N, CA, C and O of each residue as an XYZ file, in Angstrom:
360
protein
N      87.567     25.784     95.256
C      88.493     26.903     95.228
C      89.905     26.389     95.450
O      90.270     26.026     96.568
N      90.665     26.359     94.433
C      92.021     25.863     94.557
C      93.025     26.991     94.644
O      92.666     28.168     94.655
N      94.287     26.612     94.707
C      95.352     27.604     94.707
C      95.502     28.364     96.007
O      96.047     29.468     96.010
N      95.026     27.797     97.131
C      95.209     28.437     98.425
C      94.288     29.628     98.667
O      94.537     30.424     99.573
N      93.225     29.762     97.868
C      92.290     30.876     98.076
C      91.557     30.689     99.397
O      91.211     29.572     99.781
N      91.331     31.788    100.075
C      90.634     31.732    101.357
C      89.147     31.495    101.142
O      88.537     32.085    100.250
N      88.575     30.635    101.957
C      87.134     30.392    101.908
C      86.428     31.521    102.643
O      86.882     31.964    103.698
N      85.326     31.980    102.088
C      84.555     33.046    102.717
C      83.365     32.445    103.442
O      82.843     31.397    103.061
N      82.951     33.129    104.488
C      81.826     32.674    105.292
C      80.785     33.795    105.335
O      80.780     34.578    106.285
N      79.897     33.896    104.328
C      78.917     34.985    104.324
C      77.824     34.755    105.362
O      77.379     33.628    105.578
N      77.402     35.845    105.998
C      76.318     35.803    106.968
C      75.312     36.892    106.604
O      75.689     38.024    106.299
N      74.026     36.534    106.641
C      72.975     37.502    106.358
C      72.662     38.272    107.632
O      72.450     37.680    108.690
N      72.635     39.605    107.524
C      72.436     40.473    108.674
C      71.287     41.435    108.383
O      71.214     41.999    107.291
N      70.392     41.626    109.350
C      69.302     42.595    109.234
C      69.755     43.919    109.830
O      70.434     43.938    110.857
N      69.384     45.032    109.191
C      69.673     46.361    109.701
C      68.423     47.215    109.629
O      67.549     46.987    108.793
N      68.343     48.204    110.515
C      67.162     49.049    110.642
C      67.592     50.511    110.721
O      68.647     50.827    111.270
N      66.757     51.408    110.163
C      67.074     52.830    110.198
C      65.790     53.656    110.249
O      64.737     53.223    109.781
N      65.898     54.847    110.822
C      64.798     55.802    110.839
C      64.664     56.418    109.452
O      65.662     56.719    108.798
N      63.413     56.604    109.005
C      63.177     57.155    107.663
C      61.976     58.085    107.694
O      61.100     57.964    108.552
N      61.947     59.020    106.742
C      60.781     59.854    106.443
C      60.335     59.477    105.043
O      61.142     59.502    104.113
N      59.075     59.132    104.873
C      58.537     58.746    103.565
C      59.433     57.721    102.880
O      59.701     57.814    101.682
N      59.896     56.734    103.666
C      60.746     55.627    103.201
C      62.139     56.075    102.765
O      62.876     55.282    102.179
N      62.519     57.325    103.036
C      63.866     57.805    102.720
C      64.673     57.847    104.014
O      64.284     58.510    104.976
N      65.786     57.141    104.032
C      66.591     57.005    105.238
C      67.109     58.353    105.726
O      67.675     59.125    104.953
N      66.908     58.638    107.043
C      67.450     59.860    107.642
C      68.329     59.549    108.845
O      69.032     60.431    109.338
N      68.302     58.306    109.325
C      69.121     57.904    110.462
C      70.126     56.846    110.047
O      70.022     56.280    108.959
N      71.101     56.574    110.911
C      72.102     55.547    110.587
C      71.510     54.143    110.669
O      70.515     53.915    111.357
N      72.135     53.210    109.961
C      71.713     51.814    110.037
C      72.095     51.262    111.395
O      73.213     51.467    111.866
N      71.160     50.557    112.026
C      71.366     49.959    113.346
C      71.150     48.453    113.259
O      70.478     47.966    112.349
N      71.722     47.720    114.209
C      71.609     46.257    114.182
C      70.300     45.750    114.774
O      69.953     44.582    114.597
N      69.562     46.623    115.481
C      68.274     46.213    116.037
C      67.222     47.287    115.769
O      67.536     48.469    115.622
N      65.971     46.845    115.708
C      64.868     47.784    115.522
C      64.740     48.698    116.737
O      64.409     49.876    116.603
N      65.006     48.148    117.927
C      64.931     48.943    119.156
C      65.912     50.116    119.117
O      65.581     51.211    119.571
N      67.113     49.897    118.580
C      68.099     50.974    118.485
C      67.628     52.054    117.517
O      67.832     53.241    117.772
N      66.999     51.661    116.408
C      66.468     52.639    115.452
C      65.316     53.426    116.081
O      65.180     54.625    115.838
N      64.493     52.761    116.882
C      63.412     53.455    117.580
C      63.964     54.448    118.601
O      63.399     55.528    118.778
N      65.048     54.100    119.266
C      65.687     55.036    120.202
C      66.204     56.269    119.462
O      66.148     57.378    119.993
N      66.713     56.083    118.226
C      67.116     57.228    117.403
C      65.926     58.154    117.171
O      66.050     59.375    117.262
N      64.764     57.554    116.870
C      63.554     58.339    116.620
C      63.137     59.120    117.865
O      62.725     60.275    117.766
N      63.242     58.493    119.030
C      62.894     59.181    120.279
C      63.846     60.349    120.517
O      63.405     61.441    120.876
N      65.157     60.128    120.321
C      66.145     61.204    120.519
C      65.905     62.381    119.590
O      66.117     63.530    119.979
N      65.460     62.107    118.351
C      65.209     63.179    117.376
C      63.854     63.856    117.596
O      63.580     64.901    117.004
N      63.012     63.271    118.437
C      61.684     63.830    118.650
C      60.652     63.331    117.655
O      59.568     63.905    117.548
N      60.972     62.272    116.926
C      60.058     61.701    115.935
C      59.237     60.547    116.499
O      58.476     59.911    115.769
N      59.385     60.276    117.784
C      58.632     59.201    118.432
C      58.498     59.523    119.913
O      59.241     60.334    120.466
N      57.534     58.867    120.532
C      57.359     59.018    121.980
C      57.044     57.656    122.578
O      56.538     56.767    121.893
N      57.351     57.500    123.866
C      57.133     56.231    124.564
C      56.038     56.420    125.605
O      56.102     57.341    126.419
N      55.043     55.557    125.580
C      53.984     55.587    126.576
C      54.572     55.198    127.934
O      55.258     54.182    128.047
N      54.306     55.999    128.955
C      54.927     55.767    130.262
C      54.450     54.477    130.923
O      55.227     53.815    131.611
N      53.200     54.115    130.729
C      52.673     52.904    131.376
C      53.031     51.633    130.620
O      53.560     50.685    131.201
N      52.742     51.616    129.322
C      52.922     50.379    128.546
C      54.302     50.256    127.911
O      54.678     49.172    127.463
N      55.065     51.351    127.865
C      56.401     51.391    127.235
C      56.340     51.216    125.716
O      57.373     51.001    125.081
N      55.149     51.304    125.127
C      54.991     51.207    123.676
C      55.534     52.491    123.049
O      55.332     53.585    123.577
N      56.221     52.345    121.922
C      56.776     53.501    121.221
C      55.876     53.836    120.040
O      55.541     52.963    119.239
N      55.486     55.106    119.935
C      54.645     55.594    118.847
C      55.463     56.518    117.961
O      56.018     57.509    118.435
N      55.538     56.193    116.667
C      56.216     57.048    115.698
C      55.245     58.100    115.188
O      54.064     57.819    114.983
N      55.752     59.327    114.982
C      54.925     60.378    114.404
C      54.992     60.272    112.887
O      56.017     59.877    112.332
N      53.908     60.622    112.224
C      53.888     60.614    110.761
C      54.718     61.798    110.296
O      54.510     62.891    110.821
N      55.627     61.671    109.369
C      55.863     60.606    108.399
C      56.992     59.658    108.774
O      57.508     58.960    107.901
N      57.392     59.607    110.028
C      58.511     58.754    110.437
C      58.144     57.273    110.309
O      56.989     56.880    110.474
N      59.174     56.463    110.009
C      58.997     55.026    109.864
C      60.352     54.369    110.106
O      61.387     55.032    110.046
N      60.345     53.087    110.375
C      61.584     52.317    110.495
C      61.677     51.431    109.257
O      60.792     50.616    108.995
N      62.762     51.601    108.499
C      62.972     50.771    107.318
C      63.952     49.657    107.667
O      64.689     49.746    108.649
N      63.948     48.624    106.863
C      64.741     47.430    107.139
C      65.438     46.982    105.864
O      64.892     47.112    104.768
N      66.654     46.450    106.016
C      67.349     45.855    104.873
C      68.123     44.645    105.343
O      68.460     44.516    106.520
N      68.398     43.767    104.410
C      69.231     42.591    104.661
C      70.507     42.747    103.860
O      70.461     43.073    102.673
N      71.636     42.519    104.492
C      72.918     42.581    103.789
C      73.700     41.316    104.101
O      73.451     40.645    105.103
N      74.640     41.004    103.235
C      75.523     39.866    103.452
C      76.875     40.398    103.914
O      77.456     41.277    103.276
N      77.370     39.863    105.020
C      78.664     40.237    105.559
C      79.584     39.051    105.349
O      79.268     37.934    105.761
N      80.724     39.289    104.708
C      81.670     38.208    104.458
C      82.795     38.246    105.484
O      83.358     39.300    105.779
N      83.102     37.082    106.012
C      84.234     36.952    106.917
C      85.208     35.954    106.309
O      84.827     35.119    105.490
N      86.438     36.047    106.709
C      87.479     35.148    106.232
C      88.042     34.377    107.420
O      88.048     34.896    108.537
N      88.515     33.152    107.206
C      89.138     32.415    108.304
C      90.284     33.232    108.899
O      91.105     33.792    108.172
N      90.327     33.292    110.207
C      91.386     34.059    110.878
C      91.011     35.500    111.160
O      91.744     36.199    111.859
N      89.870     35.967    110.627
C      89.429     37.330    110.932
C      89.141     37.434    112.421
O      88.628     36.500    113.037
N      89.471     38.553    112.973
C      89.196     38.807    114.377
C      87.873     39.563    114.450
O      87.858     40.793    114.414
N      86.760     38.831    114.554
C      85.422     39.422    114.557
C      84.965     39.616    115.996
O      85.031     38.702    116.817
N      84.498     40.830    116.282
C      84.005     41.152    117.612
C      82.550     41.571    117.487
O      82.270     42.608    116.886
N      81.601     40.792    118.038
C      80.198     41.196    117.963
C      79.921     42.371    118.910
O      80.273     42.327    120.089
N      79.300     43.401    118.386
C      78.928     44.578    119.170
C      77.448     44.834    119.009
O      76.856     44.418    118.013
N      76.834     45.509    119.965
C      75.422     45.837    119.859
C      75.177     46.985    118.884
O      74.065     47.134    118.377
N      76.199     47.797    118.614
C      76.024     48.958    117.751
C      75.932     48.556    116.286
O      75.105     49.088    115.546
N      76.764     47.632    115.868
C      76.784     47.149    114.489
C      76.851     45.628    114.521
O      77.305     45.053    115.510
N      76.405     44.966    113.451
C      76.417     43.508    113.467
C      77.804     42.909    113.714
O      77.945     42.060    114.595
N      78.828     43.323    112.968
C      80.181     42.808    113.150
C      81.169     43.857    112.673
O      80.920     44.560    111.693
N      82.270     43.956    113.357
C      83.359     44.823    112.928
C      84.635     43.995    112.867
O      84.829     43.074    113.661
N      85.489     44.325    111.932
C      86.778     43.650    111.828
C      87.819     44.547    112.471
O      87.921     45.726    112.133
N      88.597     43.991    113.405
C      89.653     44.763    114.042
C      90.824     44.893    113.084
O      91.261     43.908    112.491
N      91.326     46.099    112.935
C      92.472     46.358    112.065
C      93.634     46.802    112.939
O      93.523     47.776    113.684
N      94.717     46.105    112.848
C      95.871     46.424    113.688
C      96.926     47.155    112.910
O      97.970     47.504    113.462
């Protein structure tokens, strides 16, 4: 890449969301645990008090996708638990 073009640094990121019949109904989350918490809040799942295992009710499911996030040198990237990466805009 010549001419002073910025080099990109792509990173593969996994995301998870609550779904009914494989159709997304919840927001994309950076962890499966966060998507399961969405299901519990909506009443689509329950947690066993003794074992802490989470049971999804039918037709609820957790779907998964992989996306590529591109960063540029000098980007101010802040890792958060809510989303994989956010770019600060000033």
